[in-house]
N, C-alpha and C positions, 0 to 999 in steps of 0.2 A: 503187670507181670504176664508174660505169655502163658498160655494154658498147656502145661505138660510139653514144653518145647525148650530145648537148650541149644546153644550154639553148636554147630557141627565140629567134630574133631578133624582138623586139617589132614591128619594122617589117614582118615577114611575117605578123603576126596581124591579120586584117581585121575592121573594125567590121561589125556586123550591124545594119542600121537597125531601130529599135524595141527594141533591147536595150542596157542600160547596166550597167556593173559598177563596184563600189566596194569597197575593202578598207581595213581599219584594224587597229591593234593594240589588242585589248581585254583582254589579260592573262587569257584563259580558263584557261590552265594555267601559262604562263610569261610573264614580262614581255618586252617589246621583240621580239616576233615577230608577224608578220602572222597573225592567227587568226580574223578575222571578215570575211565577205564578203557582199555583197548583190548580187543580179542583179535589176534592175528591168525590168519589161516594160511596153510601151505597151499601151493598150487594143486589143483585137482579137487579141492573141497567143493561141496555143494551146500546151498543154504535155501531154506524155505521158511515161511512164517505166516501167522495169522495176526490180524490187527483189530483194533477197536471198531465197533460198529457205530460209534458216536460220529454223527455227521460233522460236528465241529472238531475234527481231529487235528492234532498238532502238526506243525511243520515237519518234524522228523518222520512222522508216520507217512506223510505225503511223499517225502523224498525217498524213504525206504521202498514204498510201493513202486515208485518210478524206476528206481535202480534195479529192483528185482524183475520188473516187467521188461526192462531193457535187455536182459539176458547175459550181461557181462558176468564173468566169474568173480564172485565176491572174495576179496582178500582181507578185509578187516571190518570189524564192528566197533563203533565209537560211541561210548555211553557217558553222559554227564548227569549228575544229580544236582538238585538245588534250583533248577530252572527248567520248566516244562517246554519252553518255546512253543506255547499254544496260545491261541488268541492274539497272534502277533502279525497276522496278515502277510503281505508280500515281503515285508522286511524280514519276518521270521523265516520264510522260505529261503531267502537269499542267505541268511546267516547259517541255516542248516547246511546249505550247499557249500558255504565257505569253510565250515569245519571239515567237510569231506575233502575239499581241495587241500586244506592244510595237512591232513593226515596222508593223503595220496602222495603229496609232494615229498614227504619224509620217507615213505616206504617204497616209492617207485612204482605206483600203479595209477590207473585212471580214477578220477573222482567217482565215477559211476560204479567202481568196484568197492566202495566204502558205504556201509549202512550206518546212519546216525540214529541215536536214541537219546531221548531226554526225559527227565522226570523231576517234578518239583512244583514250584509256584507257577500258576497260569497267568498269562497276560503281562509278562515282564520280558524285557529285551535280553536275548541271549548274549552273554559277554564273550564274543568270539575271540577277542584278544587274549583273554585269560586261558581259554581252552587251547588255543594255538600255542601259547607260551608253555603250557603244561604237557603238551604231547611228547617232547623229547624225553622227559622223565618217565612218562608212562611206557614209552617204547623201551627205554633202558631197563625197565622193571619186568619186561616180558619173560615169562617162564612157563613151562608146561604144567607145573604143580601150583599154579596161581589161583586155583578155584576159591580157596578160602578168602584170600585178599579181595578177589573180585566180588564175592558175596558181600563183603563189608563195603566195597566201593560203590555199590548201587543202592544202598539203603537211603531212605528218607525218614519217615516217622517210624520205621521198623525199630524194634528194640533188640532183636537178635538177627544175625545173618542167617540166610536160608540156602542150604546147599546139600547135595546128596549125590551118590554114585551108585552104579550097578555094574556088575561084571557077569557076562553070560558067555556061552560058547555057541558059535555058529559054524557048522561043518567041522567041529572039533577044534576050532580056532578061538582063542580068547578075544572077546569084544568088550569094549568099555563104553559106558555112558556116564557122563557127569553133567550136572546142571546147577544153576543158581536162579533164584527168583527174589523179587522184592514186592512189597505191598503190605499195607496195614489199614488204609482207609481209602475212601472213594472206590470201593470194591463191589462191583456187580458185573460179572463177566458177560460179554455178549459180543464178541470174543471174551477176553479176560482183562479185568482192570488191574493191571500189574505189568511188570517187566519180567520176562522169563527167557532163559537161554539154556538150551541143552545141546551138548555135542557128543558125537559118537564117532568111532573109527570104523564102523560097519561099512562094508563095501556094498553100497546100495545105489541103484540107478538114480540119477538126479531127478528124473521125472516122477519118481515115487515119493519124494520127500513131501510135496505139498499135501497129497491126501493123507500121508502118515501123520504130519504135524496137526492137521485139522482133526483127525480121529483122536489123537492124544489130547488135544485141547478140549474137545467135546466131552471127554471122559474125566476131565480133571479141572482145569481152570474155568471151564464153562459150567461148573457145578458148585461154585463157591459164591458167597455174598456176605458182605459185612454190613453195608449201609444202603445198598440198592442204587448207588450212584455209579454210572458207567463213565470211566475216565476218558480223557482226550488222547491219551498217550499209550494205551494198552498194546502190548505185543508179546508174542510167544514165538521164539525162533528155534528152529532145529538145524543144526550143522552136522554134516557128515563129511569127515576128512577122507573117508574111503581108503584108509591105509591098511585095514585089516586084511590078512592074507587068505581069506576064504573066497569062494566063488561069488561073483557079483549077484546080488539079489535083484531079479528083474521082474518079479511078480509079487504083489501083495497077498496073493492067495497061496504062496509057497509056505512050506513049514518054517523055513528060515525067517521069512518076513513076519510070520506070526510070533515067532520067538522074540524077534526084535521089537515088535509092536507091544507085546506083553510087558517087556522090560521098560519100554518108553512110557507106557501108561502108568505103570507102577511108580516110576520116578516122578512123572508129572503130577500124579496124585499126592505124593509125599510133599512136593514143593508147594502145590496148591493148598493142601491142608495146613501147611506151616504158615501160610499167609493168614488163614482164618485164626489159627491158634495165637498169632501175634496181632490180631485185629486191635485197632485203637481202643484201648480201655477194656478189652475183653477179659471176662473172668470165667466164661463157660464155652466149651466147644460142643456144638450141637449138630448131630447127624439127623437129617429129616428124610425118611423113606416113605414114599406113597406107593402103595401096592393096589393091585386089582383094578387098574384103569383100563379103559378100552384101547388107549394107545399111550405111548410115552409122553406125548405132548401134553395131555391133560394131567398126567401125573406130575409133570414139571410145573404146570400152572399152579396146582395145589401146593406143591412143595415150596415154591418161591413165594406164594402168598403168605404162608406161615413164616418163612425166613425173613421176609421184609416187613412184617407187622411190628411197628414200634411197641404196641401193647403186648404182643407175645414176647418180644425181646426184653422188655423191661421187667415183665413178670419173671422171666428166667434169671435176670440179674438179682432180683429180690428173693429168689427161691420161693415164689408165691404160686401155689398150684391153682391159679385162676385159669383153668384149662379150657373153659368155654371160649376163650379168645382164640384158641387153635381151631375149634370148630367153626367159629365165625369167619376166620381167614379162609378155610376150605370152602365155605359157602359163597364167599365173594370172589373166588379165584377165577371165575369165568367159565365154569363147566355148566352149560345152559340146562342140561337135562339131568343134573345130579339128583339122585334119590337120597335125601338125608337119612331115610330110614334104614339104609344099608351100611352106614359108616361105622367103622370101629376105630378106636384110638388106644394105642399102647404107649406108655412112657417107660422105656426100658422093659423090665419084666412085669410092670404093673398094668393090668388091663383096666382102663379107665372108662371107656365108652363102648357099648355094644348096641348094634342096630339103631344108631343115632341118638341113644340116650345113656345117661349115667348108669353104669353097671351096678346092680344092687350091692355086690360084694366090695365095691371100691371104697377105700377109706382115704380121706384127705391126707392123713399123716403118711400114707404110703407114697402118695404123689410128692409130698414135700421132701421125703427122704431121697427120692431120685433127684429132685430139683436142686438139692444141696450139693450134688456131685459136680466135679469139674467137667466131666464128659457125660453127655446125655444123648439118648436116641429117642426121637419121636417117630412112631410108626403109625401111619394112617392106612386103613383098609377101605377102599371105595367099593369093593365087592361088585364090580360091574364088568370085569374083564381079567386079562392075564398080564397086562403091562405094568411096569414099575419104573421108578426113577428115584435117585438119591441126590441130595444137595447137602452142602456143609455150610454152617453159619456159626455165629456167636451171639452172645447177649449184647445189650446196649446199656452202657453204664454212664455214670456222671463223668467219668474221665474222657469218654468219647467227645462229649460236648466241650470240655476244657481243652483237649488237644486241638480240636478244629477251630475253636475260638482264638487260640493263640498261634496258629500255624504260621502265619506270616511274620510274626515278631521274632 
């Protein structure tokens, strides 16, 4: 069961002018499941994205990078689940390009104007024939209020769809942002181990989209981890249809750009945290904040060391206040000149460690009380500077092993 996460109400997912979504069942891996989605864009839209840092990246990631670098105006995004088309060599690249050609032929654009995305099992041949056969149905299903269906259509081991919207005003004009994401396992962003798509009708200069999407990813999807594994297929895409009637945003330093960025980061964080809440086998949602570092980088080192520790994660699953495991993770995080005598540890409102040692007033039953909660905050004080960083993670349960042992079946 996801941690304090329910399926979004489709009525709360707002259409973005200039963007339509269509979903169908193509039988990519299994019959009778939504597994093929198309996001169609009106002329004038701009697209930017960030992708996995895994050097063994999937064929669709490589093709997306090529098409974006080519500078053609993107007219559609094509997403399949059930098959990652990763670890498939030259044949996988050819098949990813074939899917772009198939969709381009149906909507009347060049193949380079289509971006392909895949998620699912690695090292299996992409069934291009099934995808091509399913495209007419996906196109027939296109509609501007299709965000809820699209959130369902990109799921793999997710237990609930993930989607959200925001509405803001820029120059007195209403502007909409809507987005979807998927992911539940193989989650360690660097970029982000997931698929995420956010669209807005904000009228923003296309050259500003890339720094904007990177900033949003760094504040959201790049702050989550479930199991420490960076996927082969990660991507987070930002679409701007540019249909809103406000003056064009031409500088990220402008007040309008800051308003848009704030809304985008808020939306991306909600989608990213939903992935953690729906982590495979998760029973706890854990916020880890490291404060008092000399720079953000060392704070992130310590935060991720805690978040990736199987000993820490299993202790939280068992609600066992074996909190020395947290201190050990901070110690091996890679901060060479760390002074353990300065470290503080709080578990929500419970002050556990002061100046590197157990606080005399700390009682184990207080720690256990917090660890039984569904949502927990770990706060580490390094007390060596003014920097801080926050990441979000979950516990590690028996179900995580079962889910991944059975994933291919």
